[in-house]
Wavefront OBJ file of the C-alpha trace (Angstrom):
o trace
v 7.031 11.149 14.833
v 4.645 10.269 12.210
v 5.164 10.769 8.423
v 4.336 14.448 7.056
v 2.584 14.347 4.007
v 1.070 16.259 1.359
v -1.784 14.722 -0.267
v -3.783 15.900 -3.708
v -6.721 17.337 -1.939
v -8.470 18.077 1.627
v -10.507 15.056 1.046
v -7.666 12.791 0.807
v -5.958 14.673 3.741
v -9.124 14.106 6.113
v -9.027 10.613 4.680
v -5.354 9.461 5.761
v -5.881 11.736 9.066
v -8.755 9.255 9.763
v -6.564 6.133 9.102
v -3.919 7.541 11.449
v -6.356 8.068 14.431
v -7.690 4.423 13.749
v -4.194 3.128 13.306
v -3.209 4.630 16.578
v -6.273 4.176 18.549
v -7.613 1.008 17.633
v -4.909 -1.102 15.833
v -1.721 -0.680 17.537
v -2.596 -2.025 20.946
v -4.760 -5.023 19.194
v -1.719 -5.902 17.161
v 0.221 -7.030 19.977
v -2.219 -9.714 21.333
v -3.196 -10.982 18.051
v 0.698 -11.531 16.747
v 1.535 -13.108 20.118
v -1.315 -15.822 19.811
v -1.323 -15.803 15.906
v -4.861 -14.972 15.835
v -6.214 -13.685 12.524
v -8.366 -10.418 12.684
v -10.956 -11.225 10.563
v -13.246 -8.610 12.197
v -10.797 -5.663 11.336
v -11.204 -6.520 7.650
v -15.020 -6.232 8.144
v -14.533 -3.043 9.944
v -11.848 -1.527 7.432
v -14.596 -2.711 4.630
v -17.385 -0.741 6.284
v -15.198 2.458 6.612
v -14.462 1.868 2.620
v -10.538 1.293 2.965
v -10.553 -2.013 0.790
v -11.549 -0.713 -2.048
v -10.009 2.841 -2.508
v -8.291 2.294 -5.819
v -11.180 1.030 -7.466
v -13.980 3.220 -9.284
v -17.234 4.221 -7.179
v -19.372 2.673 -9.881
v -18.313 -0.656 -8.521
v -18.446 -0.077 -5.097
v -14.731 1.263 -4.808
v -13.497 4.962 -3.216
v -12.397 6.310 -6.505
v -9.164 7.630 -5.339
v -5.999 7.599 -6.814
v -3.351 4.982 -5.941
v -0.935 7.836 -4.701
v -3.767 8.412 -1.499
v -4.239 4.475 -1.403
v -1.097 3.643 -0.888
v -0.255 6.398 2.040
v -3.526 4.687 3.565
v -1.613 1.394 3.762
v 1.378 3.033 5.131
v -0.555 4.599 8.168
v -1.974 1.050 8.666
v 1.186 -1.039 8.470
v 3.034 1.682 10.691
v 1.328 -0.527 13.421
v 0.371 -3.700 12.159
v 2.088 -5.152 8.853
v -0.083 -7.906 9.109
v -3.329 -5.922 8.079
v -1.649 -3.745 5.827
v -0.301 -7.046 3.994
v -4.182 -8.361 3.949
v -5.492 -5.253 2.573
v -3.178 -5.073 -0.095
v -3.756 -8.838 -1.033
v -7.446 -8.231 -0.806
v -7.032 -5.554 -3.718
v -4.959 -7.778 -5.480
v -7.603 -10.451 -5.308
v -9.975 -8.102 -6.458
v -8.044 -6.892 -9.394
v -8.835 -9.487 -12.023
v -12.505 -9.188 -11.644
v -12.168 -5.189 -11.785
v -10.211 -5.240 -14.863
v -11.567 -8.215 -16.746
v -14.910 -9.386 -15.421
v -17.725 -9.175 -17.859
v -21.089 -7.263 -16.620
v -22.471 -10.332 -14.932
v -19.318 -10.703 -13.144
v -18.719 -7.474 -11.656
v -21.775 -7.679 -9.694
v -20.320 -9.640 -7.424
v -17.565 -6.789 -6.944
v -19.472 -4.430 -4.450
v -19.529 -7.315 -1.606
v -15.726 -7.991 -2.264
v -14.992 -3.812 -1.894
v -17.085 -3.693 1.265
v -15.328 -6.132 3.355
v -18.340 -8.463 3.309
v -16.041 -10.823 1.309
v -12.364 -11.317 2.129
v -10.234 -12.514 -0.839
v -7.420 -14.680 -1.383
v -4.735 -15.081 -4.191
v -3.708 -18.599 -5.394
v -0.814 -18.403 -7.593
v 2.460 -19.716 -6.093
v 3.095 -23.186 -5.834
v 5.663 -25.256 -3.959
v 7.828 -25.882 -6.707
v 6.633 -22.758 -8.957
v 7.208 -19.759 -6.501
v 9.242 -17.321 -8.858
v 8.256 -19.128 -12.130
v 4.373 -19.314 -12.037
v 4.347 -20.391 -15.372
v 6.050 -23.494 -14.052
v 2.607 -24.519 -12.023
v 0.945 -27.878 -12.089
v -2.640 -27.122 -10.516
v -4.873 -28.358 -13.411
v -8.305 -27.244 -14.393
v -10.277 -29.391 -17.208
v -13.098 -28.554 -18.770
v -16.173 -30.641 -18.457
v -19.318 -29.373 -19.804
v -20.355 -25.970 -18.336
v -17.827 -26.263 -15.486
v -14.261 -26.924 -14.838
v -13.017 -29.262 -12.546
v -9.593 -27.992 -10.667
v -7.071 -30.489 -8.817
v -3.777 -29.488 -7.180
v -2.270 -27.463 -4.368
v -1.380 -23.670 -4.027
v 1.027 -22.626 -1.376
v 1.924 -19.550 0.643
v -1.668 -18.260 0.478
v -2.639 -15.237 2.610
v -5.820 -15.547 4.113
v -5.754 -19.332 3.146
v -8.666 -20.814 5.052
v -10.063 -17.430 6.209
v -11.095 -15.973 2.892
v -14.438 -16.093 1.252
v -13.262 -16.281 -2.035
v -9.918 -17.375 -4.204
v -8.403 -15.796 -7.419
v -7.019 -18.989 -8.822
v -4.554 -19.770 -11.403
v -4.845 -23.213 -12.827
v -3.641 -24.883 -15.868
v -5.818 -25.522 -18.966
v -3.542 -26.483 -21.510
v -0.087 -28.198 -21.550
v 1.478 -24.776 -23.367
v 3.779 -23.327 -21.180
v 1.586 -20.204 -20.875
v -1.571 -22.349 -21.142
v -2.940 -20.994 -17.501
v -6.656 -19.491 -16.687
v -7.904 -17.378 -14.042
v -10.757 -18.728 -12.016
v -12.769 -16.993 -8.828
v -13.466 -19.936 -6.664
v -16.000 -19.421 -3.578
v -14.623 -20.883 0.021
v -17.510 -23.244 0.079
v -16.805 -24.890 -2.895
v -16.722 -28.620 -2.278
v -13.285 -30.232 -2.833
v -11.552 -27.259 -1.576
v -9.562 -27.012 1.972
v -6.663 -25.508 3.700
v -3.664 -27.013 5.323
v -2.903 -25.768 8.790
v -1.623 -22.630 8.942
v 2.396 -21.927 8.269
v 4.314 -21.217 11.796
v 5.889 -18.045 10.651
v 8.697 -15.878 11.704
v 6.858 -12.886 11.364
v 3.318 -11.705 10.309
v 1.927 -14.267 12.564
v -1.620 -12.131 12.731
v -1.847 -12.859 8.960
v -2.739 -16.585 8.191
v -0.722 -18.353 5.625
v -1.726 -21.822 4.167
v -1.625 -24.248 1.549
v -4.697 -24.843 -0.470
v -6.319 -27.933 -1.592
v -8.323 -28.529 -5.021
v -9.195 -31.892 -4.889
v -11.655 -31.984 -7.811
v -13.353 -28.487 -7.092
v -15.845 -27.795 -9.796
v -16.399 -24.318 -10.755
v -18.827 -23.208 -13.250
v -17.349 -21.490 -16.710
v -19.040 -18.272 -15.750
v -16.185 -18.080 -12.573
v -13.578 -17.873 -15.452
v -11.978 -14.538 -15.555
v -11.191 -13.649 -19.144
v -10.581 -16.166 -21.730
v -8.787 -19.757 -21.360
v -5.170 -18.902 -21.614
v -5.384 -15.308 -20.271
v -4.541 -16.331 -16.521
v -0.587 -15.457 -16.670
v -1.499 -11.738 -17.976
v -4.156 -11.287 -15.649
v -1.896 -12.457 -12.658
v 1.183 -10.607 -14.218
v -0.924 -7.401 -14.777
v -2.029 -7.302 -11.030
v 1.427 -8.141 -9.701
v 2.986 -4.379 -10.696
v -0.027 -3.043 -8.560
v 0.693 -5.538 -5.861
v 4.189 -4.698 -5.550
v 3.398 -1.332 -4.792
v 1.377 -2.418 -1.973
v 4.018 -4.221 -0.604
v 6.266 -1.274 -0.959
v 3.975 0.762 0.804
v 3.778 -1.590 3.364
v 7.389 -1.744 3.929
v 7.521 2.033 4.187
v 4.784 1.879 6.741
v 6.587 -0.666 8.773
v 9.807 1.172 8.499
v 8.092 4.307 9.538
v 6.792 2.615 12.483
v 10.232 1.163 13.538
v 11.765 4.750 13.124
v 9.306 6.311 15.511
v 9.546 3.973 18.141
v 13.425 4.279 17.992
v 13.407 8.071 17.899
v 10.987 8.138 20.973
v 13.415 5.732 22.871
v 16.242 7.611 22.048
v 14.825 10.882 23.172
v 14.022 9.472 26.560
v 17.031 7.204 27.241
v 19.945 8.816 29.048
v 23.467 7.874 29.287
v 26.461 9.700 30.304
v 23.976 12.396 31.352
v 22.399 13.358 28.238
v 19.634 11.527 25.911
v 21.282 9.029 23.814
v 19.843 10.632 20.430
v 22.444 13.320 21.657
v 25.481 11.043 20.936
v 26.293 11.366 17.388
v 26.815 7.780 16.901
v 23.551 7.060 17.561
v 22.170 9.988 16.244
v 23.721 9.285 12.888
v 22.066 5.700 12.954
v 18.784 7.811 13.268
v 19.839 10.195 10.518
v 20.211 7.436 8.142
v 16.940 5.433 9.094
v 15.086 8.773 8.413
v 16.675 9.044 4.965
v 16.053 5.355 4.170
v 12.458 5.947 5.013
v 11.773 9.131 2.929
v 13.651 7.810 -0.395
v 11.698 4.790 -0.405
v 8.537 6.463 0.336
v 9.056 9.079 -2.666
v 10.222 6.004 -4.654
v 7.097 4.248 -3.991
v 4.745 7.337 -4.652
v 6.699 8.211 -7.938
v 5.683 4.695 -9.353
v 1.976 5.434 -8.066
v 1.769 8.467 -9.681
v 2.906 7.183 -12.799
v 0.216 4.264 -12.532
v -2.479 7.053 -11.755
v -1.526 8.784 -15.219
v -1.795 5.520 -16.897
v 1.647 5.370 -17.825
v 3.920 2.051 -17.880
v 5.133 1.586 -14.053
v 6.094 -2.150 -14.199
v 10.219 -0.968 -14.119
v 9.212 1.794 -11.314
v 6.887 -0.550 -9.089
v 9.797 -3.032 -9.015
v 12.204 -0.425 -8.050
v 9.896 0.731 -5.364
v 9.373 -2.834 -4.016
v 13.089 -3.415 -3.867
v 14.307 -0.237 -2.426
v 11.261 -0.044 -0.083
v 11.637 -3.957 1.155
v 15.717 -3.639 1.507
v 15.538 -0.485 3.552
v 12.673 -1.704 5.838
v 14.869 -4.569 6.601
v 17.722 -2.235 7.158
v 15.615 0.303 9.284
v 13.962 -2.471 11.603
v 17.464 -3.923 12.250
v 18.673 -0.860 13.280
v 15.614 0.064 15.459
v 16.614 -3.024 17.521
v 20.250 -1.697 17.499
v 19.153 1.749 18.972
v 16.813 0.543 21.855
v 20.140 -2.000 22.543
v 19.020 -5.216 24.870
v 15.521 -3.566 25.459
v 15.313 -3.772 21.611
v 15.925 -7.593 22.012
v 12.967 -8.272 24.156
v 9.120 -8.471 23.464
v 8.568 -5.342 25.960
v 9.023 -3.079 22.413
v 7.737 -3.975 19.260
v 10.872 -3.407 17.194
v 12.058 -7.026 17.519
v 8.806 -7.857 15.770
v 9.177 -5.247 13.080
v 12.478 -6.847 12.016
v 10.860 -10.226 11.886
v 7.961 -8.858 9.875
v 10.483 -6.910 7.354
v 12.287 -10.221 6.251
v 9.074 -11.675 4.184
v 8.737 -8.556 2.554
v 12.188 -8.955 0.609
v 10.552 -12.338 -0.542
v 6.864 -12.094 -1.386
v 5.471 -10.354 -4.358
v 8.280 -11.635 -6.078
v 11.638 -11.695 -4.514
v 13.976 -8.962 -4.488
v 16.482 -10.912 -6.805
v 13.594 -11.117 -9.123
v 12.947 -7.576 -9.190
v 16.299 -6.923 -9.938
v 16.047 -9.170 -12.919
v 12.881 -6.898 -14.117
v 14.798 -3.940 -13.769
v 17.854 -5.107 -15.448
v 15.667 -6.279 -18.463
v 14.126 -3.221 -18.898
v 17.235 -1.454 -19.088
v 18.332 -3.754 -22.059
v 15.393 -2.776 -24.043
v 14.117 0.565 -23.057
v 16.244 3.716 -24.161
v 13.349 6.060 -24.799
v 14.385 8.455 -22.041
v 11.001 10.228 -22.570
v 10.144 13.758 -21.364
v 6.624 14.233 -20.956
v 4.164 16.821 -19.041
v 0.895 17.041 -17.200
l 1 2 3 4 5 6 7 8 9 10 11 12 13 14 15 16 17 18 19 20 21 22 23 24 25 26 27 28 29 30 31 32 33 34 35 36 37 38 39 40 41 42 43 44 45 46 47 48 49 50 51 52 53 54 55 56 57 58 59 60 61 62 63 64 65 66 67 68 69 70 71 72 73 74 75 76 77 78 79 80 81 82 83 84 85 86 87 88 89 90 91 92 93 94 95 96 97 98 99 100 101 102 103 104 105 106 107 108 109 110 111 112 113 114 115 116 117 118 119 120 121 122 123 124 125 126 127 128 129 130 131 132 133 134 135 136 137 138 139 140 141 142 143 144 145 146 147 148 149 150 151 152 153 154 155 156 157 158 159 160 161 162 163 164 165 166 167 168 169 170 171 172 173 174 175 176 177 178 179 180 181 182 183 184 185 186 187 188 189 190 191 192 193 194 195 196 197 198 199 200 201 202 203 204 205 206 207 208 209 210 211 212 213 214 215 216 217 218 219 220 221 222 223 224 225 226 227 228 229 230 231 232 233 234 235 236 237 238 239 240 241 242 243 244 245 246 247 248 249 250 251 252 253 254 255 256 257 258 259 260 261 262 263 264 265 266 267 268 269 270 271 272 273 274 275 276 277 278 279 280 281 282 283 284 285 286 287 288 289 290 291 292 293 294 295 296 297 298 299 300 301 302 303 304 305 306 307 308 309 310 311 312 313 314 315 316 317 318 319 320 321 322 323 324 325 326 327 328 329 330 331 332 333 334 335 336 337 338 339 340 341 342 343 344 345 346 347 348 349 350 351 352 353 354 355 356 357 358 359 360 361 362 363 364 365 366 367 368 369 370 371 372 373 374 375 376 377 378 379 380 381 382 383 384 385 386 387
């Protein structure tokens, strides 16, 4: 029982129908082997790029699809309902392109079409082992030498680490707390290397590795913005990135709900389908309510973004609600399937393992609560606007 959707145009509806078909026909079965063998599906991202799905929210003049975030997030949902690793990868790739799209010079913007077209896969290097929720504490340093910067340090938890074609890197260029700059580093840069990938509890088809920068020389032309703009570029992108992860979480929860409902309709006990037993039927009803409320919370934030209105608080709320709900829904899906749900014969145990990290990355849910509470302290506008 996939989600009912109301899209803003027939073109958008056709796109989401196509993505749903591709997800069900091509990605769902492929995900099983890739997750079991911890295989990174690089070719899938190339295919999605050829379909135009990696650049949907970016302007057409730079190779994007020119579509709204409201539509883009529903595409992410459909992908993530069968393969969360790919949904996360699409979101991270979009985040890796964000700084270039918003702060790039005309000369730099010439790099963007290949990135959005899928021939170049991106990664995002912000966190460090000692600087996760507090990115201003980073120690990776870029020192200026003539027309180049030389980068030394290490970046932890890099999605696509070792597989990406370019890395969006935040590095310290001064000793000021916010003295951080942003660079686009090509994967073949001398001195850049990836540690072996992390062995994770979930999202095993998504490569996550520490990236090592050992005297990596980057031309000044690969700096985005001015020196010291890096943290602002990073934080501006994170609001959109949080919406991406919220959509992935909604899709994951929808996939778990779909499997649970299908099982409950077929499995019989005491002479009737288990969905007819009130105790379990109410669990399914709560799962449906959780998925729908998370979806609407996420799409509300997306619509604010599309209107050009502030959406940072709403993005944090969406990320918080969607990922907490995904953890609950996937856990309940395992419970609905009972002993079968605890086996790898069904994907719901995998969905439960995948949901956990969504409460952690793109800012832990404790950080999201901090963002929301701080906004409540300073914002009492109560604005009423119209289209």
